[in-house]
N, CA, C, O and the ligand as a Tripos MOL2 file, in Angstrom:
@<TRIPOS>MOLECULE
protein
  313   311    79     0     0
PROTEIN
NO_CHARGES

@<TRIPOS>ATOM
      1 N          95.2980   50.6110  113.7620 N.3       1 MET1
      2 CA         94.3220   50.0580  112.8570 C.3       1 MET1
      3 C          94.3830   50.8300  111.5510 C.2       1 MET1
      4 O          94.8060   51.9860  111.5140 O.2       1 MET1
      5 N          93.9560   50.1760  110.4850 N.am      2 LYS2
      6 CA         94.0040   50.8000  109.1740 C.3       2 LYS2
      7 C          92.6120   51.2250  108.7420 C.2       2 LYS2
      8 O          91.6090   50.6480  109.1630 O.2       2 LYS2
      9 N          92.5670   52.2490  107.8900 N.am      3 ALA3
     10 CA         91.2980   52.7200  107.3420 C.3       3 ALA3
     11 C          91.5410   53.2060  105.9120 C.2       3 ALA3
     12 O          92.6280   53.6670  105.5640 O.2       3 ALA3
     13 N          90.4920   53.0880  105.1010 N.am      4 ILE4
     14 CA         90.5480   53.6150  103.7410 C.3       4 ILE4
     15 C          90.0590   55.0540  103.7930 C.2       4 ILE4
     16 O          88.9370   55.3240  104.2200 O.2       4 ILE4
     17 N          90.9070   55.9700  103.3550 N.am      5 VAL5
     18 CA         90.6220   57.3960  103.4520 C.3       5 VAL5
     19 C          90.5480   58.0070  102.0530 C.2       5 VAL5
     20 O          91.3650   57.7070  101.1820 O.2       5 VAL5
     21 N          89.5600   58.8630  101.8610 N.am      6 ILE6
     22 CA         89.5010   59.6830  100.6550 C.3       6 ILE6
     23 C          89.8670   61.1020  101.0920 C.2       6 ILE6
     24 O          89.0320   61.8040  101.6630 O.2       6 ILE6
     25 N          91.1120   61.5340  100.8290 N.am      7 PRO7
     26 CA         91.5350   62.8700  101.2700 C.3       7 PRO7
     27 C          90.8590   63.9800  100.4750 C.2       7 PRO7
     28 O          90.6320   65.0750  100.9890 O.2       7 PRO7
     29 N          90.5430   63.6890   99.2300 N.am      8 GLU8
     30 CA         89.8370   64.6270   98.3450 C.3       8 GLU8
     31 C          89.2490   63.7870   97.2210 C.2       8 GLU8
     32 O          89.7230   62.6760   96.9810 O.2       8 GLU8
     33 N          88.2370   64.2810   96.5300 N.am      9 PRO9
     34 CA         87.6380   63.4920   95.4500 C.3       9 PRO9
     35 C          88.7000   63.0080   94.4540 C.2       9 PRO9
     36 O          89.5770   63.7640   94.0360 O.2       9 PRO9
     37 N          88.5920   61.7300   94.0900 N.am     10 GLY10
     38 CA         89.4940   61.1530   93.1000 C.3      10 GLY10
     39 C          90.7530   60.5300   93.6590 C.2      10 GLY10
     40 O          91.5470   59.9750   92.8990 O.2      10 GLY10
     41 N          90.9650   60.6040   94.9870 N.am     11 ARG11
     42 CA         92.1670   60.0130   95.6060 C.3      11 ARG11
     43 C          91.7610   59.0710   96.7320 C.2      11 ARG11
     44 O          90.8190   59.3490   97.4750 O.2      11 ARG11
     45 N          92.4740   57.9570   96.8530 N.am     12 VAL12
     46 CA         92.2430   56.9790   97.9220 C.3      12 VAL12
     47 C          93.5730   56.6340   98.5620 C.2      12 VAL12
     48 O          94.5730   56.4430   97.8700 O.2      12 VAL12
     49 N          93.5850   56.5520   99.9010 N.am     13 GLU13
     50 CA         94.7820   56.1600  100.6330 C.3      13 GLU13
     51 C          94.3960   55.1650  101.7180 C.2      13 GLU13
     52 O          93.2800   55.2110  102.2360 O.2      13 GLU13
     53 N          95.2980   54.2800  102.0590 N.am     14 VAL14
     54 CA         95.1410   53.4330  103.2340 C.3      14 VAL14
     55 C          96.0490   54.0250  104.2960 C.2      14 VAL14
     56 O          97.2590   54.1300  104.0950 O.2      14 VAL14
     57 N          95.4650   54.4170  105.4380 N.am     15 LYS15
     58 CA         96.2410   55.0740  106.4850 C.3      15 LYS15
     59 C          96.1440   54.2900  107.7870 C.2      15 LYS15
     60 O          95.1650   53.5930  108.0530 O.2      15 LYS15
     61 N          97.1840   54.4300  108.5770 N.am     16 GLU16
     62 CA         97.2340   53.8060  109.8970 C.3      16 GLU16
     63 C          96.7550   54.8210  110.9280 C.2      16 GLU16
     64 O          97.1760   55.9780  110.9000 O.2      16 GLU16
     65 N          95.8790   54.4000  111.8380 N.am     17 PHE17
     66 CA         95.3660   55.2600  112.9000 C.3      17 PHE17
     67 C          95.6010   54.5770  114.2390 C.2      17 PHE17
     68 O          95.5880   53.3490  114.3130 O.2      17 PHE17
     69 N          95.8170   55.3550  115.3050 N.am     18 PRO18
     70 CA         95.9700   54.7450  116.6290 C.3      18 PRO18
     71 C          94.6400   54.1610  117.0940 C.2      18 PRO18
     72 O          93.5720   54.6690  116.7520 O.2      18 PRO18
     73 N          94.7200   53.0910  117.8760 N.am     19 MET19
     74 CA         93.5080   52.5050  118.4500 C.3      19 MET19
     75 C          92.8910   53.4980  119.4230 C.2      19 MET19
     76 O          93.6050   54.1490  120.1870 O.2      19 MET19
     77 N          91.5770   53.6160  119.3980 N.am     20 VAL20
     78 CA         90.8960   54.4780  120.3580 C.3      20 VAL20
     79 C          90.7400   53.7130  121.6650 C.2      20 VAL20
     80 O          90.6510   52.4850  121.6630 O.2      20 VAL20
     81 N          90.7080   54.4320  122.7710 N.am     21 GLN21
     82 CA         90.5310   53.8110  124.0720 C.3      21 GLN21
     83 C          89.0520   53.5300  124.3030 C.2      21 GLN21
     84 O          88.1970   54.3780  124.0460 O.2      21 GLN21
     85 N          88.7650   52.3310  124.7890 N.am     22 ARG22
     86 CA         87.3890   51.9630  125.1010 C.3      22 ARG22
     87 C          86.9160   52.7980  126.2860 C.2      22 ARG22
     88 O          87.6210   52.9350  127.2860 O.2      22 ARG22
     89 N          85.7120   53.3520  126.1600 N.am     23 ARG23
     90 CA         85.1220   54.1140  127.2530 C.3      23 ARG23
     91 C          84.1270   53.2390  128.0040 C.2      23 ARG23
     92 O          83.7010   52.1940  127.5120 O.2      23 ARG23
     93 N          83.7650   53.6860  129.2050 N.am     24 GLU24
     94 CA         82.7960   52.9620  130.0250 C.3      24 GLU24
     95 C          81.5320   52.7030  129.2150 C.2      24 GLU24
     96 O          81.0080   53.6080  128.5650 O.2      24 GLU24
     97 N          81.0490   51.4800  129.2550 N.am     25 GLY25
     98 CA         79.8100   51.1360  128.5580 C.3      25 GLY25
     99 C          80.0090   50.7380  127.1030 C.2      25 GLY25
    100 O          79.0360   50.4280  126.4160 O.2      25 GLY25
    101 N          81.2510   50.7370  126.6150 N.am     26 GLU26
    102 CA         81.5170   50.3650  125.2320 C.3      26 GLU26
    103 C          82.2230   49.0140  125.1710 C.2      26 GLU26
    104 O          82.8970   48.6150  126.1210 O.2      26 GLU26
    105 N          82.0700   48.3220  124.0660 N.am     27 ALA27
    106 CA         82.7590   47.0550  123.8340 C.3      27 ALA27
    107 C          83.7730   47.2590  122.7140 C.2      27 ALA27
    108 O          83.6340   48.1760  121.9050 O.2      27 ALA27
    109 N          84.7880   46.4080  122.6700 N.am     28 VAL28
    110 CA         85.7800   46.4440  121.5980 C.3      28 VAL28
    111 C          85.4770   45.3080  120.6320 C.2      28 VAL28
    112 O          85.3790   44.1500  121.0400 O.2      28 VAL28
    113 N          85.3290   45.6380  119.3540 N.am     29 LEU29
    114 CA         85.0450   44.6400  118.3310 C.3      29 LEU29
    115 C          86.2350   44.5130  117.3900 C.2      29 LEU29
    116 O          86.8950   45.4990  117.0630 O.2      29 LEU29
    117 N          86.4970   43.2780  116.9600 N.am     30 LYS30
    118 CA         87.5430   43.0470  115.9610 C.3      30 LYS30
    119 C          86.8470   42.9770  114.6050 C.2      30 LYS30
    120 O          86.0200   42.0980  114.3630 O.2      30 LYS30
    121 N          87.1900   43.9060  113.7340 N.am     31 LEU31
    122 CA         86.5580   43.9640  112.4200 C.3      31 LEU31
    123 C          87.0330   42.8030  111.5570 C.2      31 LEU31
    124 O          88.2350   42.5920  111.3960 O.2      31 LEU31
    125 N          86.0970   42.0590  111.0110 N.am     32 LEU32
    126 CA         86.4150   40.9350  110.1320 C.3      32 LEU32
    127 C          86.2690   41.3420  108.6650 C.2      32 LEU32
    128 O          87.1290   41.0450  107.8360 O.2      32 LEU32
    129 N          85.1720   42.0240  108.3650 N.am     33 TYR33
    130 CA         84.9140   42.4600  106.9940 C.3      33 TYR33
    131 C          84.2220   43.8190  107.0230 C.2      33 TYR33
    132 O          83.4710   44.1230  107.9500 O.2      33 TYR33
    133 N          84.4790   44.6280  106.0080 N.am     34 GLY34
    134 CA         83.7990   45.9010  105.8510 C.3      34 GLY34
    135 C          83.4380   46.0880  104.3930 C.2      34 GLY34
    136 O          84.2070   45.7310  103.5010 O.2      34 GLY34
    137 N          82.2720   46.6460  104.1560 N.am     35 GLY35
    138 CA         81.8280   46.8370  102.7840 C.3      35 GLY35
    139 C          82.0900   48.2480  102.2730 C.2      35 GLY35
    140 O          82.0350   49.2200  103.0270 O.2      35 GLY35
    141 N          82.3710   48.3360  101.0010 N.am     36 VAL36
    142 CA         82.4700   49.6200  100.3000 C.3      36 VAL36
    143 C          81.4320   49.5330   99.1930 C.2      36 VAL36
    144 O          81.5010   48.6450   98.3440 O.2      36 VAL36
    145 N          80.4710   50.4490   99.1960 N.am     37 CYS37
    146 CA         79.3630   50.3200   98.2510 C.3      37 CYS37
    147 C          79.2150   51.5680   97.3810 C.2      37 CYS37
    148 O          80.1050   52.4170   97.3370 O.2      37 CYS37
    149 N          78.1060   51.6630   96.7060 N.am     38 GLY38
    150 CA         77.8710   52.7440   95.7620 C.3      38 GLY38
    151 C          77.8970   54.1230   96.3960 C.2      38 GLY38
    152 O          78.3170   55.0840   95.7510 O.2      38 GLY38
    153 N          77.4570   54.2490   97.6530 N.am     39 SER39
    154 CA         77.5020   55.5630   98.2930 C.3      39 SER39
    155 C          78.9560   55.9980   98.5070 C.2      39 SER39
    156 O          79.2700   57.1850   98.4090 O.2      39 SER39
    157 N          79.8360   55.0470   98.7970 N.am     40 ASP40
    158 CA         81.2630   55.3650   98.9270 C.3      40 ASP40
    159 C          81.8500   55.7830   97.5790 C.2      40 ASP40
    160 O          82.7160   56.6540   97.5070 O.2      40 ASP40
    161 N          81.3630   55.1500   96.5190 N.am     41 LEU41
    162 CA         81.8310   55.5120   95.1810 C.3      41 LEU41
    163 C          81.4460   56.9600   94.8510 C.2      41 LEU41
    164 O          82.2140   57.6920   94.2270 O.2      41 LEU41
    165 N          80.2360   57.3590   95.2850 N.am     42 GLY42
    166 CA         79.8200   58.7510   95.1010 C.3      42 GLY42
    167 C          80.7200   59.7180   95.8530 C.2      42 GLY42
    168 O          81.0050   60.8160   95.3740 O.2      42 GLY42
    169 N          81.1700   59.3000   97.0450 N.am     43 THR43
    170 CA         82.0980   60.1240   97.8240 C.3      43 THR43
    171 C          83.4220   60.2390   97.0950 C.2      43 THR43
    172 O          84.0000   61.3230   97.0170 O.2      43 THR43
    173 N          83.9080   59.1240   96.5590 N.am     44 TYR44
    174 CA         85.1640   59.1210   95.8010 C.3      44 TYR44
    175 C          85.0620   60.0550   94.5930 C.2      44 TYR44
    176 O          86.0090   60.7720   94.2700 O.2      44 TYR44
    177 N          83.9200   60.0380   93.9430 N.am     45 ARG45
    178 CA         83.7440   60.8520   92.7360 C.3      45 ARG45
    179 C          83.4140   62.3170   93.0460 C.2      45 ARG45
    180 O          83.3230   63.1400   92.1350 O.2      45 ARG45
    181 N          83.2360   62.6400   94.3350 N.am     46 GLY46
    182 CA         82.9150   64.0130   94.6990 C.3      46 GLY46
    183 C          81.4550   64.3550   94.4900 C.2      46 GLY46
    184 O          81.1030   65.5310   94.3980 O.2      46 GLY46
    185 N          80.5890   63.3350   94.4130 N.am     47 MET47
    186 CA         79.1660   63.5500   94.1500 C.3      47 MET47
    187 C          78.3010   63.4370   95.4000 C.2      47 MET47
    188 O          77.0830   63.6000   95.3250 O.2      47 MET47
    189 N          78.9200   63.1600   96.5550 N.am     48 ASN48
    190 CA         78.1730   63.0550   97.8050 C.3      48 ASN48
    191 C          78.1870   64.4270   98.4820 C.2      48 ASN48
    192 O          79.2180   64.8510   99.0050 O.2      48 ASN48
    193 N          77.0430   65.1210   98.4720 N.am     49 VAL49
    194 CA         76.9870   66.4880   99.0040 C.3      49 VAL49
    195 C          77.2000   66.5220  100.5200 C.2      49 VAL49
    196 O          77.4860   67.5790  101.0810 O.2      49 VAL49
    197 N          77.0600   65.3600  101.1880 N.am     50 TYR50
    198 CA         77.2190   65.3260  102.6410 C.3      50 TYR50
    199 C          78.6540   64.9950  103.0670 C.2      50 TYR50
    200 O          78.9790   65.1050  104.2490 O.2      50 TYR50
    201 N          79.5010   64.5990  102.1440 N.am     51 ALA51
    202 CA         80.8700   64.2070  102.4800 C.3      51 ALA51
    203 C          81.7040   65.4270  102.8400 C.2      51 ALA51
    204 O          81.6370   66.4680  102.1870 O.2      51 ALA51
    205 N          82.4980   65.2660  103.9070 N.am     52 LYS52
    206 CA         83.4620   66.2950  104.3060 C.3      52 LYS52
    207 C          84.8270   65.6470  104.2580 C.2      52 LYS52
    208 O          85.0830   64.6820  104.9780 O.2      52 LYS52
    209 N          85.7010   66.1640  103.4220 N.am     53 TYR53
    210 CA         87.0210   65.5570  103.1940 C.3      53 TYR53
    211 C          88.0530   66.1150  104.1520 C.2      53 TYR53
    212 O          87.9870   67.2940  104.5000 O.2      53 TYR53
    213 N          89.0000   65.3070  104.5860 N.am     54 PRO54
    214 CA         89.1670   63.8900  104.2920 C.3      54 PRO54
    215 C          88.1070   63.0680  105.0290 C.2      54 PRO54
    216 O          87.6590   63.4590  106.1060 O.2      54 PRO54
    217 N          87.7080   61.9400  104.4570 N.am     55 CYS55
    218 CA         86.7350   61.0870  105.1190 C.3      55 CYS55
    219 C          87.1450   59.6180  104.9850 C.2      55 CYS55
    220 O          87.7920   59.2100  104.0200 O.2      55 CYS55
    221 N          86.7450   58.8520  105.9860 N.am     56 ILE56
    222 CA         86.9740   57.4130  105.9920 C.3      56 ILE56
    223 C          85.7510   56.7570  105.3870 C.2      56 ILE56
    224 O          84.6240   57.0540  105.7840 O.2      56 ILE56
    225 N          85.9630   55.8670  104.4280 N.am     57 ILE57
    226 CA         84.8360   55.1860  103.8000 C.3      57 ILE57
    227 C          84.7280   53.7580  104.3250 C.2      57 ILE57
    228 O          85.6130   53.2570  105.0190 O.2      57 ILE57
    229 N          83.6320   53.1300  103.9740 N.am     58 GLY58
    230 CA         83.3780   51.7480  104.3650 C.3      58 GLY58
    231 C          82.3360   51.6920  105.4590 C.2      58 GLY58
    232 O          82.3220   52.5290  106.3610 O.2      58 GLY58
    233 N          81.4770   50.7170  105.3780 N.am     59 HIS59
    234 CA         80.4510   50.4960  106.3910 C.3      59 HIS59
    235 C          79.9230   49.0800  106.1810 C.2      59 HIS59
    236 O          80.5430   48.2920  105.4660 O.2      59 HIS59
    237 N          78.8010   48.7510  106.7870 N.am     60 GLU60
    238 CA         78.2280   47.4010  106.6880 C.3      60 GLU60
    239 C          79.2580   46.3630  107.1530 C.2      60 GLU60
    240 O          79.6600   45.4660  106.4130 O.2      60 GLU60
    241 N          79.6590   46.5340  108.4100 N.am     61 PHE61
    242 CA         80.7300   45.7240  108.9630 C.3      61 PHE61
    243 C          80.2480   44.3820  109.5260 C.2      61 PHE61
    244 O          79.1000   44.2440  109.9500 O.2      61 PHE61
    245 N          81.1390   43.4170  109.5170 N.am     62 ALA62
    246 CA         80.9680   42.1700  110.2520 C.3      62 ALA62
    247 C          82.1400   42.1220  111.2300 C.2      62 ALA62
    248 O          83.2930   42.2890  110.8330 O.2      62 ALA62
    249 N          81.8430   41.8920  112.5100 N.am     63 ALA63
    250 CA         82.8880   41.9450  113.5200 C.3      63 ALA63
    251 C          82.6670   40.8730  114.5730 C.2      63 ALA63
    252 O          81.5900   40.2820  114.6680 O.2      63 ALA63
    253 N          83.6950   40.6360  115.3500 N.am     64 ARG64
    254 CA         83.6360   39.6770  116.4470 C.3      64 ARG64
    255 C          83.9950   40.4240  117.7270 C.2      64 ARG64
    256 O          84.8960   41.2620  117.7420 O.2      64 ARG64
    257 N          83.2730   40.1040  118.7980 N.am     65 TRP65
    258 CA         83.5530   40.7220  120.0880 C.3      65 TRP65
    259 C          84.9300   40.2660  120.5660 C.2      65 TRP65
    260 O          85.2380   39.0750  120.5460 O.2      65 TRP65
    261 N          85.7440   41.2100  120.9900 N.am     66 SER66
    262 CA         87.1100   40.9070  121.4110 C.3      66 SER66
    263 C          87.1770   40.3220  122.8130 C.2      66 SER66
    264 O          88.2140   39.8040  123.2260 O.2      66 SER66
    265 N          86.0710   40.4060  123.5420 N.am     67 GLY67
    266 CA         86.0670   39.9380  124.9270 C.3      67 GLY67
    267 C          86.2950   41.0670  125.9080 C.2      67 GLY67
    268 O          86.2360   40.8590  127.1200 O.2      67 GLY67
    269 N          86.5570   42.2670  125.3970 N.am     68 ARG68
    270 CA         86.7640   43.4250  126.2720 C.3      68 ARG68
    271 C          85.5160   44.2870  126.2510 C.2      68 ARG68
    272 O          85.0230   44.6560  125.1850 O.2      68 ARG68
    273 N          85.0080   44.6040  127.4260 N.am     69 GLY69
    274 CA         83.7980   45.4030  127.5390 C.3      69 GLY69
    275 C          82.5750   44.5080  127.4830 C.2      69 GLY69
    276 O          82.6600   43.3470  127.0840 O.2      69 GLY69
    277 N          81.4370   45.0540  127.8860 N.am     70 LYS70
    278 CA         80.1940   44.2940  127.8720 C.3      70 LYS70
    279 C          79.5730   44.3390  126.4880 C.2      70 LYS70
    280 O          79.5670   45.3770  125.8270 O.2      70 LYS70
    281 N          79.0520   43.2040  126.0620 N.am     71 MET71
    282 CA         78.3840   43.1290  124.7700 C.3      71 MET71
    283 C          76.8890   43.1270  125.0600 C.2      71 MET71
    284 O          76.3730   42.1800  125.6540 O.2      71 MET71
    285 N          76.2020   44.1660  124.6510 N.am     72 ILE72
    286 CA         74.7600   44.2840  124.8880 C.3      72 ILE72
    287 C          74.0740   44.3530  123.5280 C.2      72 ILE72
    288 O          74.3520   45.2430  122.7250 O.2      72 ILE72
    289 N          73.1960   43.4260  123.2850 N.am     73 MET73
    290 CA         72.4710   43.4030  122.0220 C.3      73 MET73
    291 C          71.0720   43.9430  122.2630 C.2      73 MET73
    292 O          70.3680   43.4750  123.1580 O.2      73 MET73
    293 N          70.6730   44.9140  121.4800 N.am     74 GLU74
    294 CA         69.3250   45.4480  121.5520 C.3      74 GLU74
    295 C          68.6700   45.2450  120.2040 C.2      74 GLU74
    296 O          69.3090   45.3800  119.1610 O.2      74 GLU74
    297 N          67.4020   44.9230  120.2340 N.am     75 SER75
    298 CA         66.6940   44.7490  118.9670 C.3      75 SER75
    299 C          65.3800   45.5130  119.0310 C.2      75 SER75
    300 O          64.9340   45.9130  120.1060 O.2      75 SER75
    301 N          64.7820   45.7070  117.9020 N.am     76 GLY76
    302 CA         63.4950   46.3780  117.8320 C.3      76 GLY76
    303 C          63.5840   47.8800  117.8300 C.2      76 GLY76
    304 O          62.5560   48.5560  117.8690 O.2      76 GLY76
    305 N          64.7930   48.4270  117.7860 N.am     77 LYS77
    306 CA         64.9490   49.8830  117.7270 C.3      77 LYS77
    307 C          65.4450   50.2760  116.3510 C.2      77 LYS77
    308 O          66.3510   49.6520  115.7990 O.2      77 LYS77
    309 N          64.8450   51.3060  115.8110 N.am     78 ALA78
    310 CA         65.2700   51.7720  114.4870 C.3      78 ALA78
    311 C          66.1390   52.9850  114.6330 C.2      78 ALA78
    312 O          66.6040   53.5360  113.6350 O.2      78 ALA78
    313 ZN         76.1910   50.8440  101.6180 Zn       79 ZN79
@<TRIPOS>BOND
     1     1     2 1
     2     2     3 1
     3     3     4 2
     4     3     5 am
     5     5     6 1
     6     6     7 1
     7     7     8 2
     8     7     9 am
     9     9    10 1
    10    10    11 1
    11    11    12 2
    12    11    13 am
    13    13    14 1
    14    14    15 1
    15    15    16 2
    16    15    17 am
    17    17    18 1
    18    18    19 1
    19    19    20 2
    20    19    21 am
    21    21    22 1
    22    22    23 1
    23    23    24 2
    24    23    25 am
    25    25    26 1
    26    26    27 1
    27    27    28 2
    28    27    29 am
    29    29    30 1
    30    30    31 1
    31    31    32 2
    32    31    33 am
    33    33    34 1
    34    34    35 1
    35    35    36 2
    36    35    37 am
    37    37    38 1
    38    38    39 1
    39    39    40 2
    40    39    41 am
    41    41    42 1
    42    42    43 1
    43    43    44 2
    44    43    45 am
    45    45    46 1
    46    46    47 1
    47    47    48 2
    48    47    49 am
    49    49    50 1
    50    50    51 1
    51    51    52 2
    52    51    53 am
    53    53    54 1
    54    54    55 1
    55    55    56 2
    56    55    57 am
    57    57    58 1
    58    58    59 1
    59    59    60 2
    60    59    61 am
    61    61    62 1
    62    62    63 1
    63    63    64 2
    64    63    65 am
    65    65    66 1
    66    66    67 1
    67    67    68 2
    68    67    69 am
    69    69    70 1
    70    70    71 1
    71    71    72 2
    72    71    73 am
    73    73    74 1
    74    74    75 1
    75    75    76 2
    76    75    77 am
    77    77    78 1
    78    78    79 1
    79    79    80 2
    80    79    81 am
    81    81    82 1
    82    82    83 1
    83    83    84 2
    84    83    85 am
    85    85    86 1
    86    86    87 1
    87    87    88 2
    88    87    89 am
    89    89    90 1
    90    90    91 1
    91    91    92 2
    92    91    93 am
    93    93    94 1
    94    94    95 1
    95    95    96 2
    96    95    97 am
    97    97    98 1
    98    98    99 1
    99    99   100 2
   100    99   101 am
   101   101   102 1
   102   102   103 1
   103   103   104 2
   104   103   105 am
   105   105   106 1
   106   106   107 1
   107   107   108 2
   108   107   109 am
   109   109   110 1
   110   110   111 1
   111   111   112 2
   112   111   113 am
   113   113   114 1
   114   114   115 1
   115   115   116 2
   116   115   117 am
   117   117   118 1
   118   118   119 1
   119   119   120 2
   120   119   121 am
   121   121   122 1
   122   122   123 1
   123   123   124 2
   124   123   125 am
   125   125   126 1
   126   126   127 1
   127   127   128 2
   128   127   129 am
   129   129   130 1
   130   130   131 1
   131   131   132 2
   132   131   133 am
   133   133   134 1
   134   134   135 1
   135   135   136 2
   136   135   137 am
   137   137   138 1
   138   138   139 1
   139   139   140 2
   140   139   141 am
   141   141   142 1
   142   142   143 1
   143   143   144 2
   144   143   145 am
   145   145   146 1
   146   146   147 1
   147   147   148 2
   148   147   149 am
   149   149   150 1
   150   150   151 1
   151   151   152 2
   152   151   153 am
   153   153   154 1
   154   154   155 1
   155   155   156 2
   156   155   157 am
   157   157   158 1
   158   158   159 1
   159   159   160 2
   160   159   161 am
   161   161   162 1
   162   162   163 1
   163   163   164 2
   164   163   165 am
   165   165   166 1
   166   166   167 1
   167   167   168 2
   168   167   169 am
   169   169   170 1
   170   170   171 1
   171   171   172 2
   172   171   173 am
   173   173   174 1
   174   174   175 1
   175   175   176 2
   176   175   177 am
   177   177   178 1
   178   178   179 1
   179   179   180 2
   180   179   181 am
   181   181   182 1
   182   182   183 1
   183   183   184 2
   184   183   185 am
   185   185   186 1
   186   186   187 1
   187   187   188 2
   188   187   189 am
   189   189   190 1
   190   190   191 1
   191   191   192 2
   192   191   193 am
   193   193   194 1
   194   194   195 1
   195   195   196 2
   196   195   197 am
   197   197   198 1
   198   198   199 1
   199   199   200 2
   200   199   201 am
   201   201   202 1
   202   202   203 1
   203   203   204 2
   204   203   205 am
   205   205   206 1
   206   206   207 1
   207   207   208 2
   208   207   209 am
   209   209   210 1
   210   210   211 1
   211   211   212 2
   212   211   213 am
   213   213   214 1
   214   214   215 1
   215   215   216 2
   216   215   217 am
   217   217   218 1
   218   218   219 1
   219   219   220 2
   220   219   221 am
   221   221   222 1
   222   222   223 1
   223   223   224 2
   224   223   225 am
   225   225   226 1
   226   226   227 1
   227   227   228 2
   228   227   229 am
   229   229   230 1
   230   230   231 1
   231   231   232 2
   232   231   233 am
   233   233   234 1
   234   234   235 1
   235   235   236 2
   236   235   237 am
   237   237   238 1
   238   238   239 1
   239   239   240 2
   240   239   241 am
   241   241   242 1
   242   242   243 1
   243   243   244 2
   244   243   245 am
   245   245   246 1
   246   246   247 1
   247   247   248 2
   248   247   249 am
   249   249   250 1
   250   250   251 1
   251   251   252 2
   252   251   253 am
   253   253   254 1
   254   254   255 1
   255   255   256 2
   256   255   257 am
   257   257   258 1
   258   258   259 1
   259   259   260 2
   260   259   261 am
   261   261   262 1
   262   262   263 1
   263   263   264 2
   264   263   265 am
   265   265   266 1
   266   266   267 1
   267   267   268 2
   268   267   269 am
   269   269   270 1
   270   270   271 1
   271   271   272 2
   272   271   273 am
   273   273   274 1
   274   274   275 1
   275   275   276 2
   276   275   277 am
   277   277   278 1
   278   278   279 1
   279   279   280 2
   280   279   281 am
   281   281   282 1
   282   282   283 1
   283   283   284 2
   284   283   285 am
   285   285   286 1
   286   286   287 1
   287   287   288 2
   288   287   289 am
   289   289   290 1
   290   290   291 1
   291   291   292 2
   292   291   293 am
   293   293   294 1
   294   294   295 1
   295   295   296 2
   296   295   297 am
   297   297   298 1
   298   298   299 1
   299   299   300 2
   300   299   301 am
   301   301   302 1
   302   302   303 1
   303   303   304 2
   304   303   305 am
   305   305   306 1
   306   306   307 1
   307   307   308 2
   308   307   309 am
   309   309   310 1
   310   310   311 1
   311   311   312 2
@<TRIPOS>SUBSTRUCTURE
     1 MET1         2 RESIDUE 1 A MET
     2 LYS2         6 RESIDUE 1 A LYS
     3 ALA3        10 RESIDUE 1 A ALA
     4 ILE4        14 RESIDUE 1 A ILE
     5 VAL5        18 RESIDUE 1 A VAL
     6 ILE6        22 RESIDUE 1 A ILE
     7 PRO7        26 RESIDUE 1 A PRO
     8 GLU8        30 RESIDUE 1 A GLU
     9 PRO9        34 RESIDUE 1 A PRO
    10 GLY10       38 RESIDUE 1 A GLY
    11 ARG11       42 RESIDUE 1 A ARG
    12 VAL12       46 RESIDUE 1 A VAL
    13 GLU13       50 RESIDUE 1 A GLU
    14 VAL14       54 RESIDUE 1 A VAL
    15 LYS15       58 RESIDUE 1 A LYS
    16 GLU16       62 RESIDUE 1 A GLU
    17 PHE17       66 RESIDUE 1 A PHE
    18 PRO18       70 RESIDUE 1 A PRO
    19 MET19       74 RESIDUE 1 A MET
    20 VAL20       78 RESIDUE 1 A VAL
    21 GLN21       82 RESIDUE 1 A GLN
    22 ARG22       86 RESIDUE 1 A ARG
    23 ARG23       90 RESIDUE 1 A ARG
    24 GLU24       94 RESIDUE 1 A GLU
    25 GLY25       98 RESIDUE 1 A GLY
    26 GLU26      102 RESIDUE 1 A GLU
    27 ALA27      106 RESIDUE 1 A ALA
    28 VAL28      110 RESIDUE 1 A VAL
    29 LEU29      114 RESIDUE 1 A LEU
    30 LYS30      118 RESIDUE 1 A LYS
    31 LEU31      122 RESIDUE 1 A LEU
    32 LEU32      126 RESIDUE 1 A LEU
    33 TYR33      130 RESIDUE 1 A TYR
    34 GLY34      134 RESIDUE 1 A GLY
    35 GLY35      138 RESIDUE 1 A GLY
    36 VAL36      142 RESIDUE 1 A VAL
    37 CYS37      146 RESIDUE 1 A CYS
    38 GLY38      150 RESIDUE 1 A GLY
    39 SER39      154 RESIDUE 1 A SER
    40 ASP40      158 RESIDUE 1 A ASP
    41 LEU41      162 RESIDUE 1 A LEU
    42 GLY42      166 RESIDUE 1 A GLY
    43 THR43      170 RESIDUE 1 A THR
    44 TYR44      174 RESIDUE 1 A TYR
    45 ARG45      178 RESIDUE 1 A ARG
    46 GLY46      182 RESIDUE 1 A GLY
    47 MET47      186 RESIDUE 1 A MET
    48 ASN48      190 RESIDUE 1 A ASN
    49 VAL49      194 RESIDUE 1 A VAL
    50 TYR50      198 RESIDUE 1 A TYR
    51 ALA51      202 RESIDUE 1 A ALA
    52 LYS52      206 RESIDUE 1 A LYS
    53 TYR53      210 RESIDUE 1 A TYR
    54 PRO54      214 RESIDUE 1 A PRO
    55 CYS55      218 RESIDUE 1 A CYS
    56 ILE56      222 RESIDUE 1 A ILE
    57 ILE57      226 RESIDUE 1 A ILE
    58 GLY58      230 RESIDUE 1 A GLY
    59 HIS59      234 RESIDUE 1 A HIS
    60 GLU60      238 RESIDUE 1 A GLU
    61 PHE61      242 RESIDUE 1 A PHE
    62 ALA62      246 RESIDUE 1 A ALA
    63 ALA63      250 RESIDUE 1 A ALA
    64 ARG64      254 RESIDUE 1 A ARG
    65 TRP65      258 RESIDUE 1 A TRP
    66 SER66      262 RESIDUE 1 A SER
    67 GLY67      266 RESIDUE 1 A GLY
    68 ARG68      270 RESIDUE 1 A ARG
    69 GLY69      274 RESIDUE 1 A GLY
    70 LYS70      278 RESIDUE 1 A LYS
    71 MET71      282 RESIDUE 1 A MET
    72 ILE72      286 RESIDUE 1 A ILE
    73 MET73      290 RESIDUE 1 A MET
    74 GLU74      294 RESIDUE 1 A GLU
    75 SER75      298 RESIDUE 1 A SER
    76 GLY76      302 RESIDUE 1 A GLY
    77 LYS77      306 RESIDUE 1 A LYS
    78 ALA78      310 RESIDUE 1 A ALA
    79 ZN79       313 GROUP 0 **** ****
């Protein structure tokens, strides 16, 4: 699978990573879309005090269940 990586402030790379093995109780999702927003831009610019480099950016995903593993939806939890 591919991920957008910021190895250090001001640099962006697309890197290939091995698929992780599904563990008991987990489902496998196929990522359809991922968002890169202003907080990621702060990481790119070196302004995110919580970022530890290298880091993978992107969040706010839309995905489809691959059919592997149980899909459990919980709501009402923050
Ligand atoms: Zn965001």
